N, CA, C and O of each residue as an XYZ file, in Angstrom:
272
protein
N      39.378     59.044     20.925
C      40.866     58.494     20.186
C      40.524     59.756     18.325
O      40.928     59.741     17.162
N      39.521     60.665     19.229
C      38.947     61.585     18.059
C      40.717     63.103     18.559
O      41.715     63.739     18.217
N      40.116     62.863     19.167
C      41.562     63.809     19.373
C      43.542     63.772     19.405
O      44.445     64.456     19.889
N      43.422     62.690     18.675
C      44.791     61.912     18.798
C      44.720     62.659     17.060
O      43.830     62.751     16.214
N      46.510     63.188     17.154
C      46.833     63.044     15.874
C      47.856     62.850     14.737
O      49.063     62.666     14.585
N      46.925     62.965     14.149
C      47.851     61.770     12.812
C      49.494     60.806     12.988
O      49.916     59.671     12.769
N      49.941     61.997     13.469
C      51.118     60.564     13.708
C      50.587     59.937     14.818
O      50.046     58.927     14.368
N      50.389     59.977     16.388
C      49.750     58.968     17.251
C      48.885     58.093     16.073
O      49.499     57.258     15.410
N      48.079     58.219     15.945
C      47.246     57.274     14.726
C      48.229     56.753     14.147
O      48.625     56.153     15.146
N      48.906     56.495     13.427
C      49.570     56.263     12.445
C      50.476     55.325     13.276
O      50.624     54.117     13.090
N      51.260     56.360     14.556
C      52.079     55.047     15.361
C      50.951     53.873     16.442
O      51.591     53.165     17.220
N      49.949     53.764     16.458
C      49.370     53.374     17.537
C      48.470     52.686     16.276
O      47.568     52.496     17.091
N      48.040     52.271     15.317
C      48.064     51.862     13.970
C      48.566     50.319     13.764
O      47.914     49.286     13.617
N      50.111     50.580     13.812
C      51.192     49.948     13.166
C      51.753     49.769     14.653
O      52.829     49.171     14.674
N      51.359     50.079     15.647
C      51.515     49.058     17.296
C      49.780     47.595     16.568
O      49.982     46.381     16.598
N      48.921     47.960     16.250
C      47.940     47.383     16.244
C      47.836     46.051     15.263
O      47.342     44.925     15.327
N      48.803     47.063     14.062
C      49.299     45.315     13.142
C      50.046     44.584     13.604
O      50.133     43.442     13.152
N      50.741     44.965     14.543
C      52.182     44.375     14.993
C      51.340     43.191     15.145
O      51.140     42.263     14.361
N      50.589     43.566     17.095
C      49.916     42.542     17.702
C      49.290     41.706     17.333
O      49.147     40.632     17.919
N      48.728     42.057     16.166
C      47.340     40.987     15.238
C      48.589     40.157     14.629
O      48.414     38.960     14.399
N      50.060     40.857     14.313
C      50.487     39.639     13.766
C      51.583     39.005     14.601
O      52.309     38.092     14.208
N      51.633     39.670     15.973
C      52.302     38.456     17.058
C      50.848     37.541     17.441
O      50.876     36.347     17.740
N      50.067     38.063     17.391
C      48.534     36.942     17.449
C      47.813     36.007     16.701
O      46.814     35.366     17.026
N      48.654     36.014     15.320
C      48.097     34.972     14.444
C      49.978     33.737     14.453
O      50.021     32.550     14.129
N      51.248     34.644     14.945
C      51.819     33.926     14.799
C      51.800     32.439     16.540
O      51.752     31.212     16.620
N      51.843     33.123     17.126
C      51.580     33.146     18.978
C      50.560     31.852     18.734
O      51.105     30.806     19.087
N      48.888     31.625     18.091
C      47.730     31.379     18.351
C      47.647     30.341     17.136
O      47.247     29.201     17.369
N      48.013     30.712     15.868
C      47.450     29.695     15.448
C      49.319     28.803     14.010
O      49.272     27.719     13.428
N      50.712     29.972     13.962
C      51.452     29.393     12.954
C      52.035     28.386     14.576
O      52.328     27.191     14.515
N      52.067     28.886     15.369
C      53.335     28.466     16.975
C      52.740     26.571     16.772
O      53.248     25.568     16.270
N      51.451     26.874     17.468
C      50.303     25.854     17.660
C      50.162     24.887     17.282
O      50.046     23.852     17.937
N      50.127     25.117     15.276
C      49.512     24.494     15.107
C      51.353     23.266     13.736
O      51.348     22.141     13.235
N      52.393     24.346     13.753
C      53.181     23.234     13.458
C      54.566     23.234     14.470
O      55.148     22.153     14.558
N      55.119     24.393     15.235
C      56.411     23.970     16.179
C      55.927     22.955     17.605
O      56.662     22.107     18.110
N      54.761     23.236     17.996
C      54.817     21.627     19.233
C      52.820     21.664     19.309
O      52.075     22.355     20.003
N      52.638     21.022     18.680
C      51.278     20.680     18.742
C      50.046     19.949     19.600
O      49.185     19.137     19.262
N      50.223     20.326     20.323
C      49.158     19.565     21.702
C      48.160     18.780     21.428
O      48.203     18.562     20.217
N      47.027     18.081     22.047
C      46.012     17.780     22.009
C      45.197     18.674     20.616
O      45.205     19.884     20.389
N      44.771     17.955     20.123
C      43.694     18.614     19.182
C      42.669     19.531     19.891
O      42.873     20.618     19.351
N      42.227     19.607     20.296
C      41.285     20.736     21.163
C      42.343     21.595     21.831
O      41.860     22.656     22.225
N      43.446     21.480     22.040
C      44.561     22.371     22.588
C      44.206     23.422     20.893
O      43.677     24.497     20.611
N      44.831     22.377     20.213
C      44.947     23.317     18.920
C      43.838     24.466     18.396
O      43.761     25.676     18.183
N      42.984     23.162     18.335
C      42.140     24.229     18.116
C      40.924     25.089     18.255
O      39.961     25.311     17.522
N      41.475     25.703     20.035
C      41.397     26.333     20.554
C      42.175     27.449     20.675
O      41.686     28.555     20.910
N      43.672     27.199     20.495
C      44.044     28.212     20.347
C      44.452     28.994     18.867
O      44.916     30.114     18.657
N      44.023     27.769     17.853
C      43.881     28.445     16.087
C      42.879     29.227     16.891
O      43.495     30.045     17.574
N      41.637     29.301     17.075
C      40.773     30.214     17.146
C      40.549     31.559     17.532
O      40.061     32.590     17.068
N      41.266     31.018     18.882
C      41.640     31.992     20.163
C      42.894     33.433     19.012
O      43.015     34.647     18.844
N      43.308     32.533     18.706
C      44.499     33.916     17.901
C      44.463     34.943     16.344
O      44.885     35.994     15.862
N      43.468     33.507     15.990
C      42.448     33.949     14.688
C      41.570     34.971     15.183
O      41.960     36.069     14.788
N      40.053     35.073     16.226
C      39.861     36.392     16.687
C      40.671     37.676     16.600
O      40.553     38.597     15.791
N      41.664     37.509     17.785
C      42.668     38.055     18.671
C      42.817     38.933     17.048
O      42.195     39.920     16.657
N      43.992     38.044     16.287
C      44.253     39.330     15.194
C      43.236     39.903     14.767
O      43.252     41.124     14.921
N      42.237     39.422     14.225
C      40.853     40.327     14.229
C      40.901     40.731     14.290
O      41.329     41.417     13.362
N      40.573     41.331     15.570
C      39.636     42.703     16.157
C      40.586     43.525     16.210
O      40.288     44.715     16.312
N      42.345     43.039     16.143
C      43.463     44.187     16.791
C      43.309     44.356     15.026
O      42.476     45.226     14.773
N      43.784     43.867     14.049
C      42.858     44.496     12.750
C      41.810     45.354     12.317
O      41.818     46.307     11.539
N      40.881     44.803     13.001
C      39.721     45.811     12.325
C      39.644     47.427     13.516
O      39.014     48.456     13.270
N      40.671     47.082     15.009
C      40.798     48.421     15.383
C      41.966     49.057     13.796
O      41.677     49.899     12.946
N      42.845     48.492     13.899
C      43.735     49.529     13.204
C      43.061     49.772     11.884
O      43.438     50.782     11.291
N      42.394     49.243     11.472
C      41.442     49.441     10.185
C      40.542     50.436     10.403
O      40.290     51.178      9.454
N      39.593     50.746     12.238
C      39.129     52.178     11.762
C      40.114     52.939     12.353
O      39.529     53.876     12.896
N      41.766     53.066     12.605
C      42.682     54.262     12.904
C      42.380     54.852     11.963
O      41.582     55.789     11.978
N      43.256     54.197     10.447
C      43.485     54.700      9.349
C      41.739     54.713      8.435
O      41.561     54.598      7.223
N      41.235     54.799      8.954
C      39.647     54.907      8.397
C      39.200     56.959      9.118
O      38.725     57.949      8.562
N      39.640     56.708     10.369
C      39.601     57.714     10.804
C      40.516     58.920     10.222
O      39.955     60.007     10.082
N      41.313     58.853     10.018
C      42.953     59.521     10.101
C      42.604     60.078      8.294
O      43.217     61.127      8.093
N      41.966     59.713      7.296
C      41.494     59.653      6.066
C      40.770     61.330      6.272
O      40.144     61.849      5.348
């Protein structure tokens, strides 16, 4: 990723931030508030949603650090 221009890094960073928001909403918010299933499904979806949101944000943060 070192060969990406600053513009492309910014676009990719914004995309990853949006993906992180999507994972959080899909995995955490909608699971708990919209249609709660069994407690095992809720816990599984909350954990997966949080982990995937965290990973997407970490990738976005690493792109931002390389941009500076």
